C-alpha positions in Angstrom: 41.1 63.7 -69.2 44.7 64.4 -70.1 47.7 63.0 -68.1 48.9 66.6 -67.4 45.6 67.5 -65.8 45.6 64.4 -63.6 49.1 65.2 -62.4 48.2 68.8 -61.6 45.0 67.6 -59.8 47.0 65.2 -57.6 49.5 67.9 -56.8 46.8 70.3 -55.8 45.1 67.7 -53.6 48.4 66.9 -51.8 49.1 70.6 -51.4 45.6 71.2 -49.8 46.0 68.2 -47.5 49.4 69.5 -46.3 48.2 73.1 -46.1 45.0 72.5 -44.1 46.8 71.0 -41.0 49.5 73.7 -41.3 46.9 76.5 -41.1 45.0 74.7 -38.3 48.2 74.3 -36.3 49.3 77.9 -37.0 45.9 79.2 -35.8 46.0 77.1 -32.6 49.6 78.3 -31.8 48.9 82.0 -32.1 48.0 84.2 -29.1 44.3 85.3 -29.0 45.1 89.0 -29.7 47.1 88.0 -32.8 44.4 86.0 -34.4 43.1 87.2 -37.7 39.5 86.7 -39.0 40.7 83.7 -41.1 42.4 82.2 -38.0 39.2 82.6 -35.9 37.2 80.9 -38.7 39.7 78.0 -38.8 39.4 77.7 -35.0 35.7 77.6 -35.1 35.9 74.9 -37.8 38.6 72.8 -36.1 37.1 72.9 -32.6 34.4 70.3 -33.2 36.9 68.2 -35.2 39.4 68.3 -32.3 36.7 67.5 -29.8 35.5 64.5 -31.7 39.0 63.3 -32.3 39.9 63.7 -28.6 36.7 61.9 -27.6 37.4 59.1 -30.0 40.9 58.8 -28.7 39.8 58.7 -25.1 37.1 56.1 -25.9 39.7 53.9 -27.7 42.1 54.3 -24.8 39.4 53.4 -22.2 38.4 50.3 -24.2 42.0 49.2 -24.5 42.5 49.9 -20.7 39.4 47.9 -19.8 40.4 45.0 -22.1 43.9 44.8 -20.6 42.4 45.1 -17.1 40.0 42.3 -17.7 42.8 40.1 -19.1 44.7 40.8 -15.9 41.6 40.1 -13.7 41.0 36.8 -15.6 44.6 35.7 -15.1 44.4 36.7 -11.3 41.1 34.7 -11.0 42.7 31.7 -12.6 45.7 31.9 -10.3 43.5 32.4 -7.2 41.3 29.5 -8.2 44.3 27.3 -8.5 45.7 28.5 -5.2 42.3 28.0 -3.5 42.0 24.4 -4.8 45.5 23.6 -3.7 44.8 25.0 -0.2 41.5 23.1 0.0 43.4 19.9 -0.9 46.0 20.6 1.8 43.2 21.2 4.4 41.5 18.0 3.3 44.7 16.0 3.7 45.3 17.6 7.2 41.8 16.7 8.3 42.3 13.1 7.1 45.6 12.9 9.0 43.9 14.4 12.1 41.1 11.8 11.9 43.6 9.0 11.4 45.7 10.2 14.4 42.6 10.4 16.6 41.7 6.8 15.6 45.3 5.6 16.2 45.4 7.3 19.7 42.0 5.7 20.6 43.3 2.3 19.4 46.5 2.7 21.4 44.6 3.7 24.5 42.4 0.6 24.2 45.4 -1.5 23.7 46.9 -0.2 26.9 43.7 -0.7 28.9 43.0 -4.3 27.8 45.1 -6.8 29.8 45.4 -9.3 26.9 47.7 -10.0 24.0 46.5 -7.9 21.0 47.4 -7.5 17.4 46.2 -4.6 15.2 44.7 -5.0 11.8 43.2 -2.8 9.0 39.8 -3.3 7.4 40.4 -4.1 3.7 37.0 -5.3 2.6 33.3 -5.4 3.4 30.3 -7.5 2.4 26.9 -5.8 2.1 23.2 -6.7 2.2 20.7 -5.4 -0.3 19.9 -2.7 2.3 23.6 -1.6 2.3 24.2 -3.0 5.7 27.6 -4.6 6.4 27.5 -8.3 7.1 31.2 -9.1 7.3 34.5 -7.4 7.2 37.9 -8.6 6.0 41.2 -7.7 7.7 44.8 -7.6 6.4 46.3 -10.0 8.9 48.2 -13.2 8.3 47.3 -16.5 10.0 50.6 -16.7 11.9 49.2 -15.2 15.1 45.4 -15.3 14.4 43.0 -18.2 14.8 39.3 -18.8 14.4 36.9 -17.6 17.1 39.4 -14.9 18.4 37.6 -11.8 19.6 37.8 -8.6 17.5 37.4 -5.3 19.2 37.6 -1.6 18.4 37.7 1.7 20.5 33.9 1.8 20.3 33.4 -1.8 21.5 33.0 -5.3 20.3 33.2 -5.9 16.5 32.8 -9.6 16.5 35.0 -12.7 16.2 37.4 -14.3 13.7 35.3 -16.5 11.4 37.9 -17.8 9.0 41.4 -17.1 7.7 42.4 -17.1 4.1 46.0 -16.4 3.3 46.8 -12.9 4.6 43.2 -11.9 5.1 40.9 -12.6 8.1 37.1 -12.8 7.8 35.3 -11.4 10.8 31.8 -12.4 11.9 30.1 -9.2 13.2 28.3 -8.9 16.5 25.0 -8.5 14.7 25.3 -11.9 13.0 22.7 -14.4 14.2 25.4 -16.9 15.1 27.3 -14.5 17.3 26.8 -14.2 21.0 28.6 -12.8 24.1 28.1 -12.8 27.8 27.3 -9.2 29.1 26.3 -7.2 32.1 24.6 -3.8 32.5 27.3 -1.3 33.3 25.0 0.5 35.7 23.7 -2.4 37.8 25.9 -5.4 36.8 22.8 -7.3 35.7 23.9 -10.3 33.7 22.6 -11.2 30.3 23.6 -12.6 26.9 23.7 -10.5 23.7 23.0 -12.3 20.4 22.8 -10.7 16.9 19.5 -10.8 15.1 20.9 -11.2 11.6 18.4 -8.6 10.3 19.7 -7.5 6.9 17.9 -4.1 7.1 19.4 -2.9 10.3 22.1 -3.4 12.9 20.3 -5.0 15.9 20.9 -7.3 18.8 18.6 -9.0 21.4 19.5 -9.5 25.0 18.6 -12.9 26.4 18.5 -14.5 29.8 17.5 -11.3 31.7 15.1 -12.3 34.5 11.9 -10.2 34.8 13.1 -9.2 38.3 16.3 -7.7 37.1 16.4 -3.9 36.5 17.3 -2.9 33.0 16.3 0.3 31.2 16.3 1.8 27.8 19.7 3.5 27.2 21.6 1.2 29.5 25.1 0.3 28.2 25.9 -3.4 28.0 29.5 -4.4 28.4 31.4 -7.7 28.3 31.3 -9.6 31.6 34.7 -11.3 31.0 33.1 -14.7 31.8 34.1 -17.7 29.8 37.6 -16.3 29.0 36.5 -15.1 25.6 36.2 -11.3 25.5 38.1 -9.1 28.0 35.9 -7.6 30.7 34.3 -4.1 30.3 34.3 -3.8 26.5 31.2 -2.0 25.2 28.8 -4.3 23.2 25.4 -2.6 22.7 23.0 -0.1 24.1 19.5 -1.0 25.1 16.7 0.5 22.9 13.6 -1.4 24.0 12.5 -3.3 27.1 9.4 -5.5 27.3 9.0 -6.8 30.8 7.3 -10.2 31.2 5.4 -11.8 34.0 7.5 -13.2 36.9 9.5 -16.2 36.1 10.0 -15.3 32.4 12.9 -13.5 30.7 12.4 -10.0 29.5 12.3 -9.1 25.8 15.1 -6.7 25.2 16.4 -5.1 22.0 19.7 -3.3 21.6 22.0 -1.7 19.0 25.7 -2.3 18.8 28.0 0.5 20.0 30.3 0.0 16.9 29.4 1.8 13.7 30.5 -0.9 11.2 30.2 1.4 8.2 33.0 3.5 9.6 35.3 0.8 10.9 38.9 1.2 9.6 41.2 -0.4 12.3 40.6 -3.1 14.9 42.4 -5.2 17.5 42.4 -9.0 17.6 42.6 -10.5 21.0 45.1 -13.4 20.5 45.1 -14.6 24.1 42.1 -14.7 26.5 42.4 -12.6 29.7 44.8 -14.0 32.3 46.1 -16.5 29.8 49.7 -16.7 28.6 50.1 -16.0 24.8 51.0 -19.1 22.8 54.6 -19.6 22.1 55.9 -19.4 18.5 55.6 -22.8 16.8 53.1 -24.3 19.2 49.6 -25.3 17.9 
């Protein structure tokens, strides 16, 4: 094949490629009554091509629109997820502040009701049994105004008493400890008794001693401090009766109770630094 033939062939192909769109465009621009037979033939040929091209264009356009729409939706979802997480965190903080404010108000109310010298302290540590029951709590209070055996109370009732002091921390013996005891009375009938912890590692429990068989005490009765012995202030909740086993006359009843304080949720307490009706110790005095 000679070079001249190749050159003429290329020129003819280019001319055809330029002429075909021209004749198609010319046929589409003419009025119907001016169309020739050749124009009508071109229109019949070009109609399917134009329809296919238009359909392909619309399809590509729709795909592109859907893609950009999905990109925008993904960005909006990410923004909304972040905003939702931020708002949830704010709600959580507000709920925590509300709980802390409620606890503080209850603590202040108790402090106003108890006619004794009190100091507040925060729970900073806990000891647990193998049954995940708390056996002891530690408070962040220095030894300057706290001594061993001082009562420890909370809005829900008696927590226990100061067991030992180490630096700026105070170890508290809980009301369920077997070595703890407090004089009580039934709030409903003023029946006297003595609450002692059971020391049971699997549950928080107390037993009520020295309640004569003739005294009336029922399941559900609330036991409060009697104020005797100048130890705990009078009227502080201690435990609620869960079981009563009456004995024959002349013998004490067998009574079980549970403390009113939930030790697992204990955050703040009050330490009674001077017994009821007793002047607080002066600074520097033993």
